[in-house]
N, C-alpha and C positions, 0 to 999 in steps of 0.2 A: 613022391612017397607023402615027402613030412605038406609039404600044403592040405593036400587030401586030407591025413590027422585031423590036422587043425580046424578045418570043415565039418566034420564030424565033430568035436569036441564043441565049435560054438554051435552047431545045431543042438546035440545033445541041453548047453546047457540051457538057450536060450526054452528047449521045451520042459525041460524042470522048471523053469524063474517062470514058465506059460501058466505049469499044472497050480505052481502054488497061486500065483495070481487066483482062481479058483476057489480056491478054500472060504468058504465066508467062516467070519470068527463064531462059536459060539459068544449064545447069550448068556453074557454075566446073571445071574439070579441075585438077587436082593435083600441083604439080609435082612430080616424085621428083628431090628429096637426090642419090640412089646413079647419077643418068643427065642429071639437068643442067647446061647448059650457063653459062659464065660470064654471060655477056648473057643468057640466062633467070632466075641467079641476082639480078642484081642491080635487074631488076624486085620483088622483092620488101623488101615493110618495112624499113626500118634497114638493108640489104643495100647498099653502093656495088661499084665494081669489085674495091679490096683484101680488102677483105671476101670475094667472092665470091671471089677469086684465091683466098685461105687457104681456104675451105669443100673449095674444090676438092684442096688441097696435100694438105691433110688426108685425104680420102679416096683419095687417093693414096695415103699413106703407110698408112691402113687394107689394104690388096691393094686397095680399087677402092669402097670400098664401104665407111656405117655401117650398122650394125643399129641405132639409135632412136634419133630424133630428139637426144634429150640426151646424142649425143655429141659436138653441136656446142658444147658447153658448156666445150671441154677447145680448141677453138680462143681463143688473147687476142683482144677485142673485140668479142666477145660473149658477151651475160650474161642472165640468164633472160629479165629479158624479153623483149632480142628472138628469142628463143626462142618464147616466148607469143605473141606478134606473127605470126609468120611459120606457127603451132603446124596456124592452118586452114587454111593454103592451102599447102602440103606433103605429101609423105607420105614413109616409109623403106622402097623399096622391096626389092624381090630384087634379089643379086647376082647 
């Protein structure tokens, strides 16, 4: 009887794992730097409240939009490491 329970448990585990493999991860929407709010920017790695507000202030000083992601490098406290970390998470959409 013990061997039968073990077989049933193994089969259940295999079926459960097989079901997990069929799930496709939901696509992650990239954040548009030209439309993002402070709260949205704060969710990015390396961007806290102060940097988020600096990004928005810089965006506003540029007429409301960034032309390219590297424009962030002109903001105090944002370096290449930060830009590289957020690169896959953001876009620079049309103004």
